[in-house]
N, C-alpha and C positions, 0 to 999 in steps of 0.2 A: 492672493496674498494671505499668508497665515495670520490669523488674528493675534494681535499683541494684547497682552493683558493691560488693564487700565493702569495708568501711572501710579494710582493710589496704592497699588500692590508692591511698589518698589520702596522698601524702607531705605533711608539714607545709609544704613549699615551695609546694604548690598554692595556698596562701592568697595568695601574692604575685601570682599570676595574677588573682586576684579583685580585688585592689586596683589600680585604675588610678592614674595619677599625680594625677588629680583627687580620687579618692575617698580616697586614703591620708590626707591631712591632715584630711579630714572625720571619718574613723574615729578617728584618733589624738586628736582633741579630745573624744571621748566619755569620760566618767569611768569607766565600766566597761571600755571598751577599753584605757584606759591601765593599768588594774590587771590585765588579762587578756592579750589578744593582744599587747600592747606592754609587758608586764611586764619589769622588769630581771632577774627570776628566770627562767632558761632553761627550767626544768621547767614552771613555771606557764604561760609563753608557749607552749611547745610543746603542752601538753595542751589549752589553749583554742583554739589555731589548728586543731588536729585536730578539735575539737568543732564549730567553725563551718564547716569544710570539709565535714564529714559532714552537718550540718544542711542546707546548701545542696544537697548531692547528693540527699538523701532528699526534700526539698521539690520537687526538679525533676520529680517524678512528676506535678505539676500545672502544669508549665511552659507558658507561652502563655496561661494563664488568670489567675485572681486569687489573691493570697496574703494570708493573715492571719497576722501576727506577734503572738501573744497574750502580753502581758507583755513589751513590746519594750525596756524599759530605756532605754539611751541610743541605741537605733536601730542598733546595730552590725550585727545580722543582716539587717535589712531593707535596709540600705545595701549589704551584700554580695550579696544575692539578688534585688534588685528588677529587675535586668536580665533575669531569666528570665521575668518575668511582664508581662502587659498592664497590670495595676494591682495595687497593694498597699495594705493598711491595716495600720498598726502601732498597737496599742492598749496602754494601760497604765492603772493605777489612779492613778498619780502625775501630777497635772495640771501641776505645775511642770516635771517632766521632759518631758512632752509639748510644752510650750511651747518648751523648749530644743531638742528634736529638730526641731520645726517650723521654728525659725529656723536652726539649724545645718545641717540637711539639706534646705533649701528648694530646692536645685538638683535634687533627685530629683523630677522632674515627675510621675511616675506613682505617687507615694507620698503618702498622706495619713495624718495622725495623729488618733486618736480615743480618748476615754475608754472604759474597759471597759464602763461602763453603757450606752453607745450601741450596743453590739453586741446588746443585748437588744431593740432596736427591730426591728420587722418587716422593715425594709429590708435588714437584715444577715442575715436567716435564709436558710440554704441557698444562699449566693452565693459561696462560696470553693472553689476547686479544690484548694488546699493550705492547711492550717492547722497552724502550728507553735507549740508551747508548750514553750519551752526554759528549764529551770532556774527554774520558777515554782512548781510544785505542792509542792515541799519546804518552801516558806515559808508555805504556807496551813494554817491550823488544820484539824483533821479535819472539822469541820462545813462548811468552805468548799470543800474539795476536790471534793465532788460537784457544787457549783454551778459551779465552773470547768469540770469535765468536761462538764456540761450546756451551758455556753456553747460549747464546742468542737463538741459534737454538733449544736447548732442551726446553727452557722455554716457547717459543711462541706456541700458539695453531696452528693447521694446516692452519687455514684461518686468523690468526692474522697478525699484522703488526709489523715490527721491524724498528725502527728509530735510525739511527746512525749519529752522527755528530763528526767531528774532525776539528781542526784548519788548515787553509792554512798558511804554513810557507815557501812558495816558490814564485818565480816570483816577480812582482811588489808589491804584497801584503806584502812580507817580508820586502821590503824597507820601505813601509808605516808604518808597525807595529813597526819596529825598531825606526823610528823617533817618533812615538807616545809614545813608551815606554820611550825613552830618555827624551821627553818633560815632561811626567808624573813624572819621577824621579826628574827632575829639579824643579818641583813645590812642592817637598817634600813628594810625595807618597812613603812610605817606601817599599811597596810591589814591586816597580820597581827599587829600589836602587841596588838590587842584580841581575838584569836582565842578561840573558845570552848574551854573546858577541861573535862575529864572527871575525876570521882572514879574511883578504881580500880575500884570495883564497877560503876559505869556503863560504864566502858571495857570491862571484861570481858564485860558483858552484850551490848554491841553488837559486840564482837569475835567472839563466838560466837552471833550473832543467828540466830534462826529466822524463819519467816514472821510470827510473832506477837510477837516480842520487842519490848519497849518500855521506855523510861525516861522520866522526866518531861522534857518539852521546855520550855525557857524561852520565855516569851511576851513580846514587845515590842509597844508601841503607838505610833501616830503619829496626828496630826490632819491631815485634808485641809483645803484652803483654805475649804471650806464648813462646816467644823466637825465632820465625821464622824470617828469613831474607827476606825482600822484596826488589827487584830491580826495579828501575823506572827511566824514562827519564824526562827531561823537554821538552820544545818545540824545542830546537835547533836541526836542522838537520832532522826534521820530514818531510817526503815526502808523502803527502796524496795520490798521484797517485799510489805509490807502494802498499799502503794499499787497495786502490780501487780494484786492481786486485785480492787481497785475498778475499775481500767481495763478489766480483762478482763470485768467484768460489764456495762460500758457500751458497749464497742466489740469488734469482731472484731480481735484482734491478729494481724496477718499475719507480722510479723517482730519479733524482739527482737535488738538489737545492743548492742555495748559499745565504748566508746572511752576512751583512745586506742590500746589494744592488744587488738583484738578476739579474738584466739586464746586469750587467757587468761580469757575469760568474766568473771564478776563478781569474781574474786579480786584482780586487779591492774589494775583500770580505774577511771577517775574517774566515768564516766557510764554509765547504762543508757538505751537508746532503745526506744521502742514505736512501730512503724509500724502504724497502725490504719485500719479502715474502719467505716462506720456498720453497726449491726446491722439 
């Protein structure tokens, strides 16, 4: 695997180079992109722009081959990284979202959109040089997380790279995030008005979290167009260290990184990253 530069070498301004004059409006029309990299809150925008720049750099280990964006959301990442790859597949569980991506990003000729279930077909096995699963696993119930990791393992080529990122919602980071979220809500950002809140005992448990610390995680449900029920979590109560142990059982973790401030480790960062290979 080609060595990636440390995340500290990616200024947030690098994202501007990724956005061509044509791709910028395509990105800005995505509902997650509007709340993240184009947020009116400078801290939110800076943190997410650093995240997407790092994801692109780590995925470039498979440049020239094929990319899988697992849990593609509004297609922001695949729109930013598709130029590095011969072909790309962006997959999601939300069929309405996939239809929106297919229409809005139709100009990306080397990208196709597919439901997550399609990845379990034999034609998708071991065919991707880079597999990226960014900000997905924290939303999956504990019984679903191994299934998602199994999908990633089946999809990647024997010598391909798997890049996983999840948010840090423990320790000092949790305190900082809750303050930023409250401040963002106070400025009128609607996406933070319904933010998850902690009771004092819950907050202290996650502030002082160990590898096994847990609190009850609220579960939400939604219906797919075909009538299936999907269970999912928000960020509250997510312990990345517990997930790390599961990732390490399924993959060889070659690198662990943090963003947006890599030198501070897990204490003052929004995300943790796992750069993995097949066992």
